[in-house]
C-alpha positions in Angstrom: 10.5 7.6 17.7 12.1 5.1 20.2 15.2 3.4 18.7 15.3 5.5 15.6 18.4 7.3 14.3 18.6 11.1 14.0 18.0 10.8 10.3 14.9 8.7 10.7 13.5 11.0 13.3 14.1 13.8 10.7 12.3 11.8 8.0 9.5 11.1 10.4 9.1 14.9 11.2 9.1 15.9 7.6 6.4 13.3 6.8 4.3 14.1 9.8 4.5 17.8 9.0 3.4 17.2 5.4 0.5 14.9 6.5 -0.7 17.6 9.0 -0.4 20.6 6.5 -1.0 19.1 3.1 -3.2 16.0 3.7 -5.3 16.0 6.8 -7.1 19.3 6.0 -8.4 17.9 2.7 -8.9 14.2 3.7 -12.6 14.3 4.1 -13.0 16.3 0.8 -11.0 13.9 -1.2 -13.0 11.0 0.3 -16.4 12.7 -0.3 -15.7 14.0 -3.9 -13.6 11.0 -4.8 -10.6 13.2 -5.7 -7.2 11.6 -6.8 -4.9 14.4 -5.2 -2.3 14.3 -7.9 -0.8 17.7 -7.1 -0.4 16.9 -3.4 1.4 13.6 -4.2 3.7 15.5 -6.5 4.5 17.8 -3.6 5.3 14.7 -1.6 7.6 13.4 -4.4 9.6 16.7 -4.1 10.4 15.5 -0.6 11.6 12.2 -2.0 8.5 10.2 -1.3 7.9 9.1 -4.9 10.6 6.5 -4.9 11.7 6.0 -1.3 13.6 2.7 -1.6 14.5 3.2 -5.3 18.3 3.8 -6.3 19.3 7.5 -6.5 20.8 7.1 -10.0 17.3 7.0 -11.4 15.7 9.7 -9.1 15.1 7.6 -6.0 15.8 8.4 -2.4 17.8 5.2 -1.7 16.4 4.7 1.7 15.9 1.5 3.7 12.7 -0.5 4.2 12.6 0.8 7.9 13.0 4.4 6.7 10.1 3.7 4.3 7.8 2.2 6.9 8.4 5.1 9.2 7.5 7.6 6.3 4.3 5.7 5.3 3.2 5.5 9.0 3.6 9.2 9.3 2.0 10.2 6.0 -0.9 8.0 6.8 -1.9 10.0 9.8 -2.9 12.7 7.3 -4.8 10.6 4.7 -4.6 6.7 4.8 -6.1 6.2 1.5 -3.8 8.5 -0.4 -0.7 7.1 1.5 -1.8 3.6 0.5 -1.8 4.5 -3.1 1.6 6.0 -2.7 2.8 2.8 -1.2 1.6 0.8 -4.2 3.2 3.3 -6.6 6.5 3.1 -4.7 6.3 -0.8 -4.9 5.8 -0.6 -8.7 8.9 1.8 -9.1 11.0 -0.5 -7.0 10.1 -3.5 -9.1 11.2 -1.7 -12.3 14.4 -0.4 -10.6 15.3 -3.9 -9.2 14.3 -6.2 -12.1 14.6 -3.9 -15.1 17.6 -3.4 -17.4 19.5 -0.2 -17.5 17.3 1.1 -20.5 14.1 0.3 -18.6 15.3 1.8 -15.3 16.3 5.1 -17.1 13.1 5.2 -19.2 10.5 4.6 -16.4 11.9 5.3 -13.1 12.8 9.2 -13.1 9.3 10.3 -14.2 7.8 7.8 -11.6 10.0 8.9 -8.7 9.0 12.7 -9.4 5.4 11.5 -9.7 5.1 13.3 -13.0 3.7 9.8 -13.9 2.0 7.4 -11.6 2.0 3.5 -11.6 -0.4 0.7 -11.0 0.2 -2.9 -10.0 -1.8 -5.5 -11.9 -1.8 -9.0 -10.5 -5.5 -9.7 -9.2 -8.0 -10.9 -11.8 -11.8 -11.5 -11.5 -11.1 -15.3 -11.1 -7.9 -15.2 -9.2 -7.4 -13.3 -6.0 -5.6 -15.2 -3.3 -4.7 -17.9 -5.9 -2.7 -15.5 -7.9 -0.6 -18.4 -9.6 -3.8 -19.4 -11.5 -4.1 -16.1 -13.3 -5.4 -16.4 -17.0 -4.3 -13.1 -18.7 -2.2 -14.3 -21.4 0.7 -12.9 -23.5 1.4 -14.6 -26.8 4.8 -13.8 -28.3 4.8 -12.7 -31.9 8.3 -11.6 -33.3 9.5 -8.8 -31.0 6.1 -8.2 -29.4 3.7 -9.8 -27.1 -0.1 -9.8 -27.7 -1.9 -9.4 -24.4 -5.5 -10.6 -23.7 -7.4 -10.8 -20.4 -8.3 -8.4 -17.5 -7.2 -7.4 -14.1 -9.6 -6.5 -11.2 -9.5 -4.1 -8.3 -6.6 -2.0 -9.7 -5.6 1.0 -7.5 -5.2 4.0 -9.8 -6.5 2.1 -12.8 -7.4 4.5 -15.7 -5.9 7.5 -13.9 -2.4 6.2 -13.8 0.3 6.1 -16.6 2.3 2.9 -16.1 1.0 -0.6 -15.5 3.1 -3.4 -14.0 1.2 -6.5 -15.3 1.6 -10.2 -14.4 0.5 -12.4 -17.3 0.9 -16.0 -18.5 3.5 -16.6 -21.3 4.0 -20.3 -20.5 2.3 -23.3 -19.1 0.1 -23.4 -15.9 1.3 -22.5 -12.4 3.7 -19.8 -11.2 6.5 -20.7 -13.5 4.5 -19.7 -16.6 4.2 -16.1 -15.5 6.0 -13.1 -16.7 6.0 -9.4 -16.0 5.4 -6.8 -18.7 5.3 -2.9 -18.2 2.5 -1.2 -20.1 1.9 2.5 -20.8 -1.6 4.2 -20.8 -2.5 4.8 -24.5 -1.3 1.6 -25.9 -3.8 0.1 -28.4 -5.9 -2.6 -26.8 -5.6 -1.2 -23.3 -8.8 -0.1 -21.7 -10.5 0.3 -18.3 -13.7 -0.6 -16.6 -16.1 1.6 -14.7 -14.8 3.4 -11.6 -15.7 1.1 -8.5 -17.7 2.5 -5.7 -16.0 1.5 -2.5 -16.6 1.8 1.3 -13.2 3.6 1.7 -10.1 4.3 -0.2 -12.1 6.9 -2.1 -9.1 9.2 -2.9 -7.8 6.7 -5.2 -9.8 5.3 -8.2 -10.2 1.6 -8.6 -11.0 0.1 -12.0 -10.7 -3.1 -13.9 -7.8 -3.0 -16.5 -8.7 -4.8 -19.7 -6.3 -6.1 -22.5 -7.8 -6.8 -26.0 -5.1 -7.8 -28.4 -2.9 -5.3 -26.7 0.5 -5.2 -28.4 3.5 -4.8 -26.0 7.1 -4.7 -27.1 9.3 -7.5 -25.7 11.6 -4.8 -24.5 8.9 -3.9 -21.9 9.3 -7.2 -20.2 10.9 -7.2 -16.7 13.4 -10.0 -16.1 13.2 -13.3 -18.0 10.1 -15.1 -19.2 8.7 -17.2 -16.3 10.3 -14.8 -13.6 7.0 -12.8 -13.2 5.6 -14.6 -10.2 8.8 -14.4 -8.3 8.9 -10.6 -9.0 5.2 -10.2 -8.0 5.9 -12.0 -4.6 9.1 -10.1 -3.9 7.3 -6.8 -4.6 4.4 -8.0 -2.2 6.8 -8.6 0.7 7.6 -4.9 0.7 4.0 -4.1 -0.1 2.9 -6.0 3.1 5.2 -3.9 5.2 4.1 -0.7 3.4 0.4 -1.4 3.9 1.0 -2.4 7.5 2.6 0.9 8.1 -0.3 2.7 6.6 -2.4 0.8 9.2 -0.1 2.1 12.0 -0.6 5.7 10.9 -4.4 5.4 10.9 -4.3 3.7 14.4 -2.0 6.3 15.7 -4.2 9.2 14.5 -7.3 7.3 15.9 -5.7 6.9 19.3 -5.0 10.7 19.4 -8.6 11.5 18.3 -10.0 9.2 21.1 -7.6 10.7 23.7 -8.9 14.2 22.8 -12.6 13.2 22.7 -12.4 11.5 26.1 -10.9 14.6 27.6 -13.5 17.1 26.3 -16.7 15.1 26.2 -18.6 14.9 29.4 -21.3 12.5 30.7 -22.9 12.2 34.1 -21.1 15.4 35.1 -17.6 14.1 34.5 -15.2 13.9 31.5 -15.2 10.5 29.8 -11.5 10.4 30.6 -12.4 9.9 34.3 -14.1 6.5 33.5 -11.7 3.8 34.4 -13.1 1.4 31.9 -12.4 3.9 29.0 -8.9 4.6 30.6 -8.2 0.8 30.4 -9.4 0.6 26.8 -7.3 3.5 25.7 -4.3 2.0 27.5 -4.9 -1.4 25.6 -5.2 0.5 22.3 -1.9 2.4 22.8 -0.3 -1.0 23.9 -1.5 -2.8 20.8 -0.3 0.1 18.5 3.2 0.0 20.0 3.4 -3.8 19.6 2.3 -3.7 16.1 4.7 -1.0 15.3 7.7 -2.9 16.7 6.6 -6.0 14.8 6.4 -4.1 11.5 9.7 -2.4 12.0 11.3 -5.8 13.0 10.1 -7.2 9.6 11.2 -4.1 7.6 14.8 -4.7 9.0 14.7 -8.3 8.1 13.6 -7.5 4.6 16.3 -4.8 4.2 19.0 -7.3 5.4 17.8 -10.0 3.2 17.2 -12.5 5.9 15.8 -15.9 5.2 12.9 -15.5 7.5 12.0 -12.0 5.8 9.0 -13.3 3.9 7.3 -15.0 6.9 8.0 -12.0 9.2 6.4 -9.6 6.6 3.4 -11.9 6.6 3.1 -11.9 10.4 3.6 -8.2 10.6 0.9 -7.6 7.9 -1.5 -10.0 9.6 -0.9 -8.6 13.1 -0.7 -4.9 12.3 -3.7 -4.7 10.0 -5.9 -6.8 12.3 -4.9 -4.8 15.4 -5.0 -1.5 13.9 -8.5 -2.0 12.5 -9.5 -2.9 16.0 -7.9 0.2 17.4 -9.6 2.5 14.9 -13.0 0.7 15.5 -12.6 1.2 19.3 -11.7 4.8 18.8 -15.0 5.3 16.9 -16.9 3.4 19.7 -15.4 5.9 22.2 -16.8 8.8 20.2 -20.4 7.4 20.5 -22.8 8.7 18.0 -20.4 11.4 16.9 -18.0 8.7 15.6 -20.5 7.8 13.0 -20.8 11.2 11.6 -18.7 12.1 8.6 -17.8 15.3 10.3 -15.5 13.3 12.6 -12.3 11.9 11.0 -12.3 8.7 13.0 -15.0 7.1 10.9 -13.0 7.7 7.7 -9.9 6.0 9.2 -12.2 2.9 10.0 -13.4 2.9 6.4 -10.0 3.3 4.8 -8.1 0.8 7.0 -10.7 -2.0 6.7 -9.5 -3.1 3.2 -5.9 -3.5 4.5 -7.0 -6.9 6.0 -7.7 -8.0 2.4 -5.3 -6.5 0.0 -1.5 -7.4 -0.5 -2.6 -11.0 0.3 -5.6 -11.5 2.6 -5.0 -12.1 6.2 -6.1 -15.6 5.8 -3.3 -16.2 3.3 -0.9 -14.6 5.7 -1.9 -17.3 8.2 -1.3 -19.9 5.6 2.2 -18.6 4.8 3.1 -18.5 8.5 1.6 -21.9 9.3 3.4 -23.5 6.2 6.7 -22.0 7.4 6.2 -23.4 10.9 5.2 -26.9 9.7 8.1 -27.1 7.2 10.7 -26.4 9.8 
């Protein structure tokens, strides 16, 4: 809580309490049975967590990017997978709130902020992941509609969610030919692939989203034609802070689990906590966690303030926090010995759930490219 305002400390406490009471006791069951905990997320939305940085006139909480980071870190201590989906949902609602017209904002945002409805972000395709500007899903304009064809891959919530924020090609090749459409479940021509079997993130379904002559009203386009790639990238700057914050929560929880295990577990007649090597490793884990947290919060402030260096700071924070926090969780598992590999122990789930954070919202290799390009252009 160092450096936080009284309001931020209160947000943090509310989120930590919710994570401890409403998420942590069910985290293992949601993972094992692959349950999408809709009712739990709706309870979180009652606390204002369904549209955290969305404007209040359409049901959002109107909080800052730093407030948001604090909340997602706290929630992630209870279930990283569920919180990560909530972060994607929040990003989608923010995109509609920010780039939509008044009619679109009032049509979509209130039911998304209350989590009566859920949203998915559709950018990645089977043939374009890191190279998002090469996407092939096309939208041909016919009168006052677009006819959408193509598919999206690895879509969090796909098939179970109600609203799909879709990047598609309405013009020529490259980023300037991409537009953003908002689709609703049930539209003719919109279908879904099989539910993917994943290493982690099992409390949220992942499917391909398929468009076959899917007719979408022109009134469902966010912003102007050709603005889609810019909208997608602006959304991802915040998404990178969000997912880094979820990594912080998993690492924080793992440090506490390791601390407890070292205290209670005895080997060679002594608690593991008396072993200086393990003391030093625990100290390193805590130090790396605090360093990552400061970096994420610094980037969140830069994004909130609209600073010129915000995008590169978000990339740095995402790169550093997701790499470091995975290492922290993995070290915590190692400290548990064989117990850490059992599904009875929560630490293994944090390891599995956090691993994908180094891949999504832009791989950490792409984060390095963004930072290097910024440095070399200076």
